[in-house]
VOFI-317392 format. One record per residue (C-alpha): residue number from 1; residue in three letters; x, y negated, z negated. Coordinates in Angstrom, 2 decimals. Layout:
<rs>
+------+------+---------+---------+---------+
: resi : resn :    east :   north :      up :
+------+------+---------+---------+---------+
:  NUM :  ALA :       X :       Y :       Z :
...
+------+------+---------+---------+---------+
</rs>
This chain:
<rs>
+------+------+---------+---------+---------+
: resi : resn :    east :   north :      up :
+------+------+---------+---------+---------+
:    1 :  ARG :  114.02 : -135.14 : -100.62 :
:    2 :  ILE :  114.10 : -133.98 :  -96.96 :
:    3 :  GLU :  116.87 : -131.67 :  -95.93 :
:    4 :  PRO :  118.36 : -132.69 :  -93.16 :
:    5 :  ASP :  117.89 : -136.39 :  -93.73 :
:    6 :  GLY :  117.36 : -137.25 :  -90.05 :
:    7 :  LEU :  116.83 : -135.13 :  -86.68 :
:    8 :  THR :  118.34 : -135.68 :  -82.86 :
:    9 :  ALA :  115.45 : -136.39 :  -80.20 :
:   10 :  SER :  114.74 : -133.10 :  -78.88 :
:   11 :  SER :  111.73 : -131.72 :  -77.02 :
:   12 :  GLN :  112.42 : -128.25 :  -78.97 :
:   13 :  SER :  111.16 : -127.30 :  -82.22 :
:   14 :  GLN :  113.14 : -128.58 :  -85.08 :
:   15 :  SER :  112.67 : -127.98 :  -88.85 :
:   16 :  ILE :  113.13 : -129.77 :  -91.83 :
:   17 :  THR :  113.19 : -128.84 :  -95.48 :
:   18 :  LEU :  111.68 : -130.71 :  -98.32 :
:   19 :  HIS :  112.44 : -130.68 : -102.21 :
:   20 :  GLY :  109.94 : -131.26 : -104.53 :
:   21 :  LYS :  107.00 : -129.99 : -106.66 :
:   22 :  ASN :  103.73 : -128.09 : -106.52 :
:   23 :  PHE :  103.74 : -127.27 : -103.45 :
:   24 :  GLY :  101.32 : -124.09 : -102.47 :
:   25 :  PRO :   98.83 : -122.91 :  -99.27 :
:   26 :  ASP :   96.79 : -125.89 :  -99.32 :
:   27 :  THR :   99.42 : -128.51 :  -99.43 :
:   28 :  GLN :   98.89 : -130.84 :  -96.26 :
:   29 :  VAL :  101.43 : -132.91 :  -94.13 :
:   30 :  THR :  100.84 : -135.85 :  -92.18 :
:   31 :  LEU :  103.81 : -136.93 :  -89.46 :
:   32 :  SER :  103.92 : -140.86 :  -88.71 :
:   33 :  TRP :  105.94 : -142.55 :  -86.26 :
:   34 :  SER :  105.12 : -145.76 :  -83.69 :
:   35 :  GLY :  101.71 : -145.81 :  -82.95 :
:   36 :  HIS :  101.23 : -142.39 :  -83.97 :
:   37 :  LYS :   99.94 : -139.70 :  -86.75 :
:   38 :  LYS :   99.18 : -136.17 :  -86.83 :
:   39 :  GLN :   98.52 : -133.61 :  -89.16 :
:   40 :  LEU :  100.52 : -130.66 :  -88.72 :
:   41 :  PRO :   98.58 : -127.44 :  -88.73 :
:   42 :  LYS :   98.87 : -124.93 :  -91.36 :
:   43 :  SER :  100.89 : -122.64 :  -88.62 :
:   44 :  ARG :  103.80 : -125.31 :  -88.78 :
:   45 :  ILE :  103.96 : -125.61 :  -92.94 :
:   46 :  HIS :  106.03 : -122.83 :  -94.36 :
:   47 :  VAL :  105.75 : -122.71 :  -98.48 :
:   48 :  ASP :  108.69 : -121.07 :  -99.38 :
:   49 :  SER :  108.02 : -122.04 : -103.31 :
:   50 :  ASP :  106.22 : -124.03 : -105.86 :
:   51 :  SER :  109.55 : -127.16 : -105.26 :
:   52 :  LYS :  110.46 : -126.19 : -101.09 :
:   53 :  LEU :  108.21 : -126.65 :  -98.50 :
:   54 :  ARG :  109.82 : -126.23 :  -94.31 :
:   55 :  ILE :  107.66 : -127.56 :  -91.40 :
:   56 :  GLU :  108.38 : -127.24 :  -87.69 :
:   57 :  LEU :  107.60 : -130.17 :  -85.68 :
:   58 :  VAL :  108.57 : -131.41 :  -81.92 :
:   59 :  THR :  110.14 : -135.47 :  -82.03 :
:   60 :  GLY :  110.20 : -135.88 :  -78.26 :
:   61 :  GLN :  113.14 : -137.47 :  -77.19 :
:   62 :  GLN :  112.48 : -140.93 :  -77.99 :
:   63 :  ALA :  114.54 : -142.48 :  -81.06 :
:   64 :  ASP :  112.39 : -143.64 :  -83.95 :
:   65 :  ASN :  111.16 : -143.90 :  -87.72 :
:   66 :  TRP :  109.26 : -141.01 :  -88.79 :
:   67 :  GLN :  107.27 : -140.75 :  -92.15 :
:   68 :  ILE :  106.40 : -137.76 :  -93.81 :
:   69 :  SER :  103.19 : -137.76 :  -96.23 :
:   70 :  VAL :  102.63 : -134.78 :  -98.13 :
:   71 :  THR :   99.27 : -134.62 : -100.09 :
:   72 :  ASP :   98.40 : -132.03 : -103.08 :
:   73 :  PRO :   94.26 : -131.79 : -102.64 :
:   74 :  ALA :   93.83 : -130.11 : -106.26 :
:   75 :  GLN :   95.20 : -133.36 : -107.41 :
:   76 :  GLY :   94.19 : -135.94 : -105.07 :
:   77 :  LYS :   98.41 : -136.94 : -104.82 :
:   78 :  VAL :  100.20 : -138.02 : -101.58 :
:   79 :  SER :  103.78 : -138.70 : -101.75 :
:   80 :  SER :  105.47 : -140.23 :  -98.92 :
:   81 :  THR :  109.67 : -140.23 :  -97.58 :
:   82 :  THR :  111.27 : -141.28 :  -93.95 :
:   83 :  PHE :  113.75 : -140.14 :  -92.05 :
:   84 :  LYS :  115.18 : -141.31 :  -88.43 :
:   85 :  VAL :  115.06 : -139.62 :  -85.22 :
:   86 :  THR :  118.16 : -140.29 :  -83.20 :
:   87 :  THR :  119.13 : -140.00 :  -79.27 :
:   88 :  ALA :  121.32 : -136.84 :  -78.80 :
:   89 :  LYS :  124.20 : -138.70 :  -77.22 :
:   90 :  PRO :  124.36 : -142.65 :  -74.94 :
:   91 :  ALA :  123.72 : -141.75 :  -71.24 :
:   92 :  THR :  127.41 : -143.79 :  -71.04 :
:   93 :  GLN :  129.08 : -141.52 :  -73.05 :
:   94 :  THR :  130.94 : -138.49 :  -71.25 :
:   95 :  ALA :  130.88 : -134.86 :  -72.62 :
:   96 :  THR :  134.61 : -135.11 :  -74.12 :
:   97 :  GLN :  133.43 : -138.39 :  -75.82 :
:   98 :  TRP :  130.16 : -137.03 :  -77.23 :
:   99 :  LEU :  132.31 : -133.73 :  -78.64 :
:  100 :  SER :  134.81 : -136.30 :  -80.30 :
:  101 :  ALA :  132.64 : -138.84 :  -81.66 :
:  102 :  GLN :  130.59 : -135.90 :  -83.37 :
:  103 :  PRO :  131.35 : -135.20 :  -87.06 :
:  104 :  ALA :  133.92 : -132.17 :  -88.07 :
:  105 :  GLN :  131.26 : -130.57 :  -90.21 :
:  106 :  ASN :  128.70 : -130.45 :  -88.21 :
:  107 :  TYR :  127.91 : -127.39 :  -86.13 :
:  108 :  THR :  126.85 : -126.96 :  -82.32 :
:  109 :  LEU :  125.78 : -123.85 :  -80.65 :
:  110 :  GLN :  127.97 : -122.80 :  -77.25 :
:  111 :  LEU :  125.60 : -121.35 :  -75.06 :
:  112 :  LEU :  127.51 : -120.24 :  -72.10 :
:  113 :  GLY :  130.73 : -120.27 :  -70.30 :
:  114 :  SER :  131.45 : -119.93 :  -66.23 :
:  115 :  HIS :  134.06 : -121.42 :  -63.67 :
:  116 :  SER :  131.16 : -122.75 :  -61.67 :
:  117 :  MET :  128.74 : -125.13 :  -62.88 :
:  118 :  THR :  125.66 : -123.74 :  -60.89 :
:  119 :  PRO :  124.87 : -121.15 :  -63.52 :
:  120 :  LEU :  125.11 : -123.74 :  -66.21 :
:  121 :  ASN :  122.73 : -126.01 :  -64.23 :
:  122 :  LYS :  120.85 : -123.02 :  -63.55 :
:  123 :  TYR :  120.66 : -122.39 :  -67.84 :
:  124 :  ILE :  119.72 : -125.92 :  -68.45 :
:  125 :  GLU :  116.93 : -126.33 :  -66.02 :
:  126 :  GLN :  115.40 : -122.75 :  -66.80 :
:  127 :  TYR :  115.33 : -123.19 :  -70.64 :
:  128 :  GLN :  114.39 : -127.06 :  -70.50 :
:  129 :  LEU :  117.84 : -127.85 :  -72.53 :
:  130 :  GLN :  118.40 : -131.12 :  -70.79 :
:  131 :  ASP :  117.75 : -133.71 :  -74.08 :
:  132 :  GLN :  120.80 : -131.70 :  -76.03 :
:  133 :  ALA :  122.72 : -130.19 :  -73.14 :
:  134 :  VAL :  126.46 : -130.88 :  -73.05 :
:  135 :  VAL :  129.04 : -129.41 :  -70.32 :
:  136 :  TYR :  132.84 : -129.44 :  -71.17 :
:  137 :  GLN :  134.91 : -128.80 :  -68.17 :
:  138 :  THR :  138.35 : -127.53 :  -68.87 :
:  139 :  THR :  140.56 : -125.24 :  -66.95 :
:  140 :  HIS :  141.46 : -121.78 :  -67.05 :
:  141 :  ALA :  143.83 : -119.44 :  -65.37 :
:  142 :  GLY :  144.23 : -122.28 :  -63.32 :
:  143 :  LYS :  140.95 : -122.95 :  -62.56 :
:  144 :  ASP :  138.12 : -124.93 :  -63.33 :
:  145 :  TRP :  135.83 : -123.85 :  -66.48 :
:  146 :  TYR :  132.78 : -124.89 :  -67.82 :
:  147 :  VAL :  131.29 : -124.45 :  -71.44 :
:  148 :  LEU :  128.23 : -125.05 :  -71.80 :
:  149 :  PHE :  127.01 : -127.01 :  -75.79 :
:  150 :  TYR :  124.13 : -127.67 :  -77.50 :
:  151 :  GLY :  123.02 : -130.20 :  -80.05 :
:  152 :  SER :  124.43 : -131.42 :  -83.39 :
:  153 :  PHE :  123.59 : -130.01 :  -86.57 :
:  154 :  THR :  124.11 : -131.13 :  -89.87 :
:  155 :  SER :  124.25 : -127.63 :  -91.22 :
:  156 :  ALA :  124.75 : -124.10 :  -90.19 :
:  157 :  GLN :  120.81 : -123.13 :  -91.58 :
:  158 :  GLN :  119.71 : -125.94 :  -89.06 :
:  159 :  ALA :  121.78 : -124.73 :  -86.30 :
:  160 :  GLN :  120.42 : -121.64 :  -86.91 :
:  161 :  GLN :  116.85 : -122.35 :  -87.27 :
:  162 :  VAL :  117.37 : -123.71 :  -83.67 :
:  163 :  VAL :  118.89 : -120.00 :  -82.38 :
:  164 :  GLU :  115.37 : -118.92 :  -83.14 :
:  165 :  HIS :  112.80 : -121.17 :  -81.37 :
:  166 :  LEU :  115.45 : -120.64 :  -78.34 :
:  167 :  PRO :  113.37 : -118.36 :  -75.42 :
:  168 :  LYS :  114.14 : -114.81 :  -76.48 :
:  169 :  ALA :  116.15 : -114.24 :  -73.11 :
:  170 :  ALA :  118.16 : -117.41 :  -74.37 :
:  171 :  ARG :  118.98 : -115.58 :  -77.88 :
:  172 :  ALA :  120.16 : -112.43 :  -76.06 :
:  173 :  ASN :  123.13 : -114.16 :  -75.02 :
:  174 :  LYS :  123.98 : -114.57 :  -78.49 :
:  175 :  PRO :  124.81 : -118.23 :  -78.89 :
:  176 :  TRP :  127.89 : -118.86 :  -80.61 :
:  177 :  MET :  127.57 : -121.28 :  -83.71 :
:  178 :  ARG :  130.63 : -123.40 :  -84.20 :
:  179 :  ASN :  131.54 : -126.36 :  -86.18 :
:  180 :  PHE :  132.83 : -129.56 :  -84.16 :
:  181 :  ALA :  136.31 : -128.98 :  -86.34 :
:  182 :  SER :  137.18 : -126.38 :  -84.69 :
:  183 :  ILE :  136.17 : -127.46 :  -81.25 :
:  184 :  GLN :  138.10 : -130.95 :  -81.95 :
:  185 :  SER :  141.21 : -128.87 :  -82.48 :
:  186 :  SER :  141.31 : -126.96 :  -79.56 :
:  187 :  PRO :  139.81 : -126.99 :  -76.29 :
:  188 :  PRO :  137.03 : -124.75 :  -75.11 :
:  189 :  LYS :  138.89 : -121.72 :  -73.28 :
:  190 :  ALA :  137.80 : -118.32 :  -72.47 :
:  191 :  SER :  140.15 : -115.10 :  -72.28 :
:  192 :  VAL :  140.69 : -112.57 :  -69.65 :
:  193 :  LYS :  143.25 : -110.58 :  -71.09 :
:  194 :  LYS :  142.78 : -108.11 :  -73.87 :
:  195 :  PRO :  144.05 : -110.61 :  -76.97 :
:  196 :  ALA :  146.50 : -108.50 :  -79.71 :
:  197 :  VAL :  144.60 : -107.49 :  -82.72 :
:  198 :  LEU :  144.67 : -110.97 :  -85.08 :
:  199 :  ALA :  146.02 : -110.02 :  -88.15 :
:  200 :  ALA :  144.20 : -111.01 :  -90.91 :
:  201 :  LYS :  146.77 : -113.35 :  -92.29 :
:  202 :  LYS :  146.07 : -115.27 :  -89.45 :
:  203 :  THR :  142.89 : -116.17 :  -89.60 :
:  204 :  GLY :  143.36 : -119.35 :  -91.97 :
:  205 :  THR :  140.74 : -117.97 :  -94.60 :
:  206 :  PRO :  139.34 : -120.63 :  -96.90 :
:  207 :  ASP :  139.51 : -120.77 : -100.89 :
:  208 :  PRO :  138.44 : -117.44 : -102.44 :
:  209 :  ASN :  136.76 : -119.71 : -105.21 :
:  210 :  ASN :  134.34 : -121.64 : -102.80 :
:  211 :  ILE :  131.51 : -119.56 : -100.73 :
:  212 :  GLU :  129.79 : -122.62 :  -99.65 :
:  213 :  ALA :  133.61 : -122.87 :  -97.63 :
:  214 :  GLN :  133.69 : -118.94 :  -97.44 :
:  215 :  GLU :  130.64 : -119.08 :  -95.46 :
:  216 :  ALA :  131.18 : -121.85 :  -93.57 :
:  217 :  TRP :  134.10 : -120.27 :  -91.89 :
:  218 :  LEU :  131.90 : -117.17 :  -91.15 :
:  219 :  TRP :  129.57 : -118.93 :  -89.15 :
:  220 :  THR :  132.60 : -120.51 :  -86.97 :
:  221 :  GLN :  133.35 : -117.02 :  -85.72 :
:  222 :  ASP :  132.16 : -115.80 :  -82.13 :
:  223 :  PRO :  129.28 : -113.55 :  -83.12 :
:  224 :  SER :  131.10 : -110.93 :  -80.11 :
:  225 :  HIS :  133.91 : -110.36 :  -82.35 :
:  226 :  TYR :  134.43 : -107.87 :  -85.29 :
:  227 :  THR :  135.64 : -107.39 :  -88.61 :
:  228 :  LEU :  135.84 : -105.32 :  -91.25 :
:  229 :  GLN :  134.18 : -104.56 :  -94.77 :
:  230 :  LEU :  135.96 : -103.69 :  -97.32 :
:  231 :  LEU :  133.68 : -103.85 : -100.60 :
:  232 :  GLY :  129.93 : -104.82 : -101.12 :
:  233 :  THR :  128.62 : -105.21 : -104.75 :
:  234 :  GLN :  126.38 : -106.48 : -106.78 :
:  235 :  ASN :  128.45 : -109.13 : -108.90 :
:  236 :  ILE :  130.41 : -111.72 : -107.29 :
:  237 :  ASP :  133.31 : -111.10 : -110.18 :
:  238 :  ASN :  133.77 : -107.59 : -108.74 :
:  239 :  ILE :  134.91 : -109.39 : -105.23 :
:  240 :  LYS :  137.16 : -111.47 : -106.87 :
:  241 :  GLN :  138.74 : -108.75 : -108.86 :
:  242 :  PHE :  139.57 : -106.64 : -105.97 :
:  243 :  ILE :  141.34 : -109.89 : -104.16 :
:  244 :  GLN :  143.35 : -110.52 : -106.88 :
:  245 :  GLN :  144.25 : -106.31 : -107.49 :
:  246 :  HIS :  145.28 : -106.02 : -103.76 :
:  247 :  GLN :  146.99 : -109.29 : -103.31 :
:  248 :  LEU :  144.67 : -110.70 : -100.52 :
:  249 :  ARG :  144.22 : -114.27 : -101.20 :
:  250 :  GLY :  143.85 : -116.05 :  -97.79 :
:  251 :  LYS :  143.86 : -112.62 :  -95.95 :
:  252 :  VAL :  139.87 : -112.18 :  -96.37 :
:  253 :  VAL :  136.36 : -113.61 :  -97.18 :
:  254 :  TYR :  133.02 : -112.86 :  -99.01 :
:  255 :  TYR :  129.37 : -114.04 :  -98.44 :
:  256 :  HIS :  126.40 : -113.97 : -100.01 :
:  257 :  THR :  123.06 : -112.44 :  -98.93 :
:  258 :  GLN :  120.25 : -110.21 : -100.77 :
:  259 :  ARG :  119.17 : -106.65 : -100.67 :
:  260 :  ASP :  116.02 : -105.37 : -102.64 :
:  261 :  LYS :  115.73 : -109.07 : -103.67 :
:  262 :  GLN :  119.25 : -108.42 : -105.41 :
:  263 :  ASP :  122.41 : -110.26 : -105.24 :
:  264 :  TRP :  124.94 : -108.66 : -102.91 :
:  265 :  TYR :  127.90 : -109.79 : -101.82 :
:  266 :  ALA :  129.80 : -108.56 :  -99.00 :
:  267 :  LEU :  134.03 : -108.52 :  -98.93 :
:  268 :  LEU :  135.38 : -108.76 :  -94.93 :
:  269 :  TYR :  138.83 : -108.65 :  -93.75 :
:  270 :  GLY :  140.19 : -109.75 :  -90.45 :
:  271 :  VAL :  139.31 : -110.84 :  -87.26 :
:  272 :  TYR :  139.18 : -108.49 :  -83.77 :
:  273 :  PRO :  138.46 : -109.01 :  -80.14 :
:  274 :  ASN :  136.55 : -105.64 :  -79.93 :
:  275 :  ASN :  135.47 : -102.72 :  -81.48 :
:  276 :  ASP :  139.14 : -100.74 :  -81.01 :
:  277 :  ASP :  141.17 : -103.39 :  -81.70 :
:  278 :  ALA :  139.14 : -103.26 :  -85.27 :
:  279 :  LYS :  139.43 :  -99.17 :  -85.61 :
:  280 :  THR :  142.99 :  -99.63 :  -85.13 :
:  281 :  ALA :  143.16 : -102.28 :  -87.64 :
:  282 :  VAL :  141.83 :  -99.78 :  -90.52 :
:  283 :  GLY :  144.78 :  -97.37 :  -89.75 :
:  284 :  THR :  147.49 : -100.39 :  -90.89 :
:  285 :  LEU :  146.11 : -101.26 :  -94.29 :
:  286 :  PRO :  147.44 :  -99.63 :  -97.70 :
:  287 :  SER :  146.52 :  -96.51 :  -98.71 :
:  288 :  THR :  144.30 :  -98.04 : -101.60 :
:  289 :  ILE :  142.01 :  -99.79 :  -99.06 :
:  290 :  LYS :  142.09 :  -97.06 :  -96.38 :
:  291 :  LYS :  140.29 :  -94.45 :  -98.73 :
:  292 :  LEU :  137.51 :  -97.02 :  -99.21 :
:  293 :  SER :  136.60 :  -96.40 :  -95.82 :
:  294 :  PRO :  136.15 : -100.05 :  -94.14 :
:  295 :  TRP :  133.15 : -100.78 :  -92.02 :
:  296 :  VAL :  133.99 : -101.98 :  -88.87 :
:  297 :  ARG :  131.33 : -104.58 :  -87.99 :
:  298 :  ASN :  130.56 : -107.80 :  -85.07 :
:  299 :  PHE :  129.77 : -110.82 :  -86.76 :
:  300 :  SER :  126.60 : -110.60 :  -84.82 :
:  301 :  SER :  125.61 : -108.84 :  -87.54 :
:  302 :  ILE :  127.01 : -110.56 :  -90.58 :
:  303 :  HIS :  125.34 : -113.83 :  -88.99 :
:  304 :  ALA :  122.05 : -112.24 :  -89.06 :
:  305 :  GLU :  122.13 : -111.35 :  -92.64 :
:  306 :  MET :  123.66 : -114.54 :  -93.29 :
:  307 :  SER :  120.33 : -116.32 :  -91.46 :
:  308 :  PRO :  117.96 : -117.89 :  -94.11 :
:  309 :  ALA :  115.11 : -115.76 :  -91.80 :
:  310 :  LYS :  116.10 : -112.95 :  -92.91 :
:  311 :  GLN :  116.49 : -113.77 :  -96.81 :
:  312 :  PRO :  113.53 : -111.70 :  -98.71 :
+------+------+---------+---------+---------+
</rs>
């Protein structure tokens, strides 16, 4: 089994995860597509465990049917599976049509926003993003506003892997991972005013019993915005008891990571546009929560902890 089960054609490196058995340091991976066959170098093969293997590949920009063959040298066995490479978007589609056509649960990267197309064109050319770059035009404060999106990814993990392969200078701009549902529900726009503090009860947090939904929601948050960490614990039941005790259902989210190879869960409250607003919000919390000394954090640091690359 492979994940994802298909890729979008791209000149950038992408990752596919293979789930199976008996993976090891000597496992060989061969890729085949129309008229081509290539054995991957070991530098592009990452053995996460004996049942999980990640490979890095560049598909190019042509749609095709691909085959992955995995060889176990010790037993001389070869297993194969296939996947499709599809083009990013038909040339006849407008950016609006393309954005509207994407599955709501898929993710994209918002790379840049500007009142002029010039910096966006330079950015696309500089980092060779032509194959999956989409520019959405809207208006803000009575002026044209252009937003640069990149790619359509079936999971937050796949999108994060693409971020990690962007040039260092492009990563420095802190690409914003968003699901298409958040884009399709309201057009992209920038804020030139200082927004009011956004109360936690307005954030529309997901079901506290569904950690996958909680983490998916966190990936949609602007990495430059802030939140309050109320609690950190190795036991998820402590999180759920805290939510119930302080009547925080619908006002908080939590995520899972690891520390010293142990499970770790962090509980977060609210979304704030800057550090000052987050600090101000601490003073509005009930005294029973305030005495825990909530930790002001930006979502960028949380995304880094959630990233598979940061896991032990």
